[in-house]
C-alpha positions as CSV (number, residue, x, y, z in Angstrom):
1,M,0.1,0.1,-0.1
2,A,1.1,3.2,-1.2
3,E,1.5,6.1,1.7
4,S,-1.1,8.1,0.0
5,E,-3.2,5.1,0.4
6,Q,-3.6,5.3,4.1
7,A,-6.8,4.6,5.6
8,P,-8.6,7.9,6.9
9,E,-9.5,6.2,10.2
10,L,-6.0,5.6,11.4
11,G,-6.6,9.8,12.0
12,A,-8.2,8.5,15.1
13,L,-5.1,6.0,16.3
14,E,-2.7,8.8,15.9
15,E,-4.5,10.9,18.0
16,R,-4.6,8.3,20.7
17,L,-0.7,7.8,20.1
18,G,-0.1,11.6,20.3
19,H,1.8,11.7,17.2
20,V,0.9,12.7,13.4
21,F,3.1,10.1,11.0
22,R,5.0,12.2,8.4
23,R,5.3,8.6,6.6
24,P,1.8,7.7,7.7
25,G,2.7,4.1,5.6
26,L,5.0,3.4,8.5
27,L,1.6,3.0,10.8
28,A,-0.3,1.3,8.0
29,A,2.3,-1.2,8.1
30,A,2.7,-1.9,11.8
31,L,-1.2,-2.7,11.4
32,T,-0.9,-5.1,8.7
33,H,-1.1,-8.7,9.6
34,R,0.9,-11.4,7.8
35,S,-2.4,-12.8,6.8
36,H,-3.9,-9.7,5.5
37,A,-0.5,-9.5,3.0
38,A,-0.7,-13.1,2.3
39,E,-4.4,-12.4,1.0
40,T,-3.6,-9.0,-0.9
41,N,-0.3,-9.7,-2.0
42,P,0.7,-6.0,-1.9
43,P,3.5,-5.0,-4.4
44,D,5.7,-3.8,-1.3
45,G,5.1,-6.8,0.9
46,M,3.9,-4.5,3.7
47,E,3.2,-6.3,6.6
48,N,4.5,-5.6,10.4
49,Q,6.6,-8.7,11.3
50,R,10.2,-6.3,10.8
51,L,8.5,-3.8,12.7
52,E,7.7,-5.7,15.1
53,F,11.2,-7.0,15.7
54,L,12.4,-3.6,15.9
55,G,9.4,-2.6,18.5
56,D,10.6,-5.2,20.8
57,A,14.1,-3.9,21.0
58,I,12.8,-0.5,21.5
59,L,10.3,-1.1,24.1
60,G,13.0,-3.3,26.0
61,A,15.4,-0.2,25.9
62,I,12.8,2.4,26.6
63,S,11.2,0.3,29.7
64,A,15.0,0.1,30.8
65,E,15.6,3.5,30.3
66,W,12.5,4.8,32.6
67,L,13.3,2.1,35.3
68,V,17.4,3.3,35.6
69,A,16.1,7.1,35.7
70,H,13.3,6.1,38.3
71,R,14.7,3.3,40.4
72,S,18.2,4.2,41.4
73,D,17.6,1.9,44.3
74,W,17.4,-1.1,42.4
75,R,19.9,-3.5,41.4
76,E,20.2,-5.5,37.7
77,G,18.3,-8.3,38.9
78,T,15.1,-6.3,40.0
79,L,15.7,-4.0,36.9
80,T,15.5,-7.1,34.7
81,K,12.5,-8.8,36.3
82,V,10.3,-5.5,36.5
83,R,11.3,-4.7,32.6
84,S,10.3,-8.2,31.6
85,R,6.9,-7.8,33.6
86,L,6.3,-4.4,31.5
87,T,7.4,-6.0,28.2
88,N,5.9,-9.4,28.0
89,A,2.8,-10.7,25.8
90,A,-0.2,-10.0,28.5
91,A,1.2,-6.3,29.5
92,L,1.5,-5.6,25.9
93,A,-2.1,-7.0,25.0
94,R,-3.4,-5.2,28.2
95,V,-1.9,-1.9,26.4
96,A,-3.3,-2.9,22.9
97,R,-6.6,-3.1,23.9
98,R,-6.6,0.3,26.1
99,L,-5.3,1.7,22.7
100,G,-8.3,-0.1,20.9
101,L,-5.6,-1.5,18.7
102,G,-7.3,-4.5,17.5
103,D,-10.2,-2.0,15.5
104,F,-7.5,-0.9,13.3
105,L,-5.6,-4.1,12.6
106,R,-5.6,-5.1,8.9
107,L,-6.1,-9.1,8.9
108,G,-6.8,-11.6,6.2
109,R,-10.5,-12.7,6.3
110,G,-10.0,-16.4,8.3
111,E,-7.8,-14.4,11.0
112,D,-11.0,-11.8,11.3
113,Q,-13.4,-14.2,11.4
114,G,-11.3,-16.0,14.0
115,G,-11.5,-13.2,16.4
116,G,-8.0,-12.2,15.8
117,R,-8.7,-9.1,16.5
118,E,-8.8,-9.9,20.5
119,K,-6.2,-12.5,20.4
120,G,-3.7,-11.4,22.8
121,A,-0.8,-12.7,21.2
122,L,-1.7,-11.0,18.1
123,L,-2.5,-7.3,19.7
124,A,0.8,-7.8,21.8
125,D,2.9,-7.9,18.3
126,A,1.0,-5.3,16.8
127,L,2.1,-2.9,19.7
128,E,5.2,-3.7,19.2
129,A,5.0,-3.1,15.7
130,V,3.7,0.0,16.4
131,M,6.1,1.2,18.8
132,G,8.7,0.4,15.8
133,A,7.1,2.6,13.3
134,L,6.6,5.7,15.9
135,W,10.4,5.1,16.5
136,L,11.5,5.5,12.8
137,D,8.8,8.4,12.0
138,G,9.7,10.4,15.5
139,G,12.8,8.9,17.0
140,P,12.3,8.3,20.9
141,G,10.4,11.3,21.9
142,P,6.7,9.7,20.5
143,V,7.5,6.0,22.2
144,R,8.6,7.9,25.5
145,Q,5.7,9.3,25.6
146,V,3.5,6.4,24.5
147,F,5.3,4.3,27.2
148,E,4.8,6.8,30.2
149,K,1.1,7.2,29.4
150,E,-0.5,4.1,28.2
151,F,2.0,1.7,30.1
152,A,1.1,3.8,33.3
153,D,-1.0,0.9,35.2
154,E,1.5,-1.7,34.2
155,I,4.4,0.7,35.5
156,A,2.6,1.2,38.6
157,E,1.7,-2.5,39.6
158,A,5.6,-3.5,38.5
159,V,7.1,-0.8,40.7
160,E,4.8,-2.1,43.5
161,A,5.9,-5.8,43.6
162,G,9.5,-4.7,42.6
163,G,11.7,-8.0,42.9
164,D,8.9,-10.1,44.3
165,D,6.7,-12.6,42.5
166,N,4.0,-11.2,40.4
167,P,0.8,-13.6,40.5
168,K,-1.4,-11.3,38.3
169,G,0.9,-11.6,35.6
170,D,1.6,-15.1,35.7
171,L,-1.8,-16.0,35.9
172,Q,-2.4,-13.8,33.0
173,E,0.4,-15.5,31.0
174,R,-0.8,-18.6,32.2
175,L,-4.4,-18.8,31.2
176,Q,-3.2,-16.7,28.0
177,R,-0.7,-19.5,27.2
178,A,-3.3,-22.4,27.5
179,G,-6.1,-20.5,25.3
180,K,-8.3,-19.4,28.1
181,D,-10.0,-15.9,28.7
182,G,-7.5,-13.9,31.0
183,P,-8.5,-13.4,34.4
184,R,-11.2,-11.1,35.7
185,Y,-11.0,-9.5,38.9
186,E,-14.2,-8.4,41.4
187,R,-14.4,-7.3,44.7
188,V,-16.6,-9.3,46.6
189,A,-16.3,-7.9,50.6
190,E,-15.0,-4.7,51.7
191,S,-14.7,-3.5,55.8
192,G,-13.3,-2.0,58.4
193,P,-12.7,1.9,59.2
194,P,-12.0,4.3,56.8
195,H,-8.1,4.5,58.0
196,A,-7.8,0.8,58.1
197,R,-9.8,-1.0,55.2
198,H,-10.0,-4.4,54.1
199,F,-10.7,-5.8,50.7
200,T,-11.7,-8.8,49.5
201,V,-11.4,-10.0,45.9
202,A,-12.2,-13.0,43.8
203,V,-10.5,-14.0,40.8
204,F,-12.5,-15.7,37.7
205,R,-12.1,-17.5,34.2
206,G,-15.5,-17.0,32.6
207,E,-17.8,-18.0,35.5
208,E,-15.3,-20.3,37.1
209,R,-14.0,-18.9,40.5
210,L,-10.2,-19.2,40.8
211,G,-9.2,-18.1,44.1
212,E,-9.7,-15.1,46.7
213,G,-7.5,-13.2,48.6
214,G,-7.5,-10.2,51.1
215,G,-5.6,-6.9,51.8
216,A,-5.2,-3.8,53.1
217,S,-5.6,-2.6,49.3
218,K,-7.7,-3.6,46.3
219,R,-4.2,-4.4,44.2
220,E,-2.7,-6.2,47.5
221,A,-6.3,-8.2,47.6
222,E,-6.0,-9.3,43.8
223,M,-2.6,-10.4,44.0
224,N,-3.4,-12.8,47.0
225,A,-6.3,-13.9,44.7
226,A,-4.0,-14.6,41.8
227,R,-1.7,-16.6,44.0
228,Q,-4.3,-18.8,45.3
229,A,-5.4,-19.2,41.5
230,L,-1.8,-20.4,40.7
231,E,-1.5,-23.2,43.5
232,R,-4.9,-24.1,42.6
233,L,-4.2,-24.6,38.9
234,D,-1.0,-26.5,39.9
235,A,-2.4,-28.9,42.5
236,S,-4.8,-29.5,39.8
237,A,-1.9,-30.0,36.9
238,G,-0.3,-32.7,39.5
């Protein structure tokens, strides 16, 4: 696809990204899955795998840069763990969904009909490709801007966990690897005075209740619920 053929609706995605592409063909390529390229056989062979490769490296560097700048108290081992949490497939898929990236993907007919716009792995790959396109079009500035804004929830959760385990991320990845729906967290109880609240949260896969946990914050309760779910899954697998 020539750059002049960019679909007009991509302007909405540019607005979400906070960057207007000087070379809009880069964004179009980042959103073109190989299934679409195989069906349409574009003359330039445009699809997003090469940009995905670039974006993967860039996200690793940008997240490392952020962590080194903001967590001077962490040693290399902790920095490596947290960077992995920020850039794993589950985290990338969550960010892609918040951006509504699935609506803009160019998919082959079969992939589209098979629910490709909601597949976590496909969305994660597309987000990496978009970050690669941003880098090529505008350099590190637009990538840093998207990272700090759109990854804010992932950053907060990863920083809170620090070098500890990350049960929510582990549960998300485990269910996705099994081809299952991602976990859903529901607050089932809240008690205590305003200065000492206690939350109870349950985690579900579809309608199946996987675990329950409590804590002084909703986030802590969710992490404990995820831990229980992982323990039960390990027990049933054994």
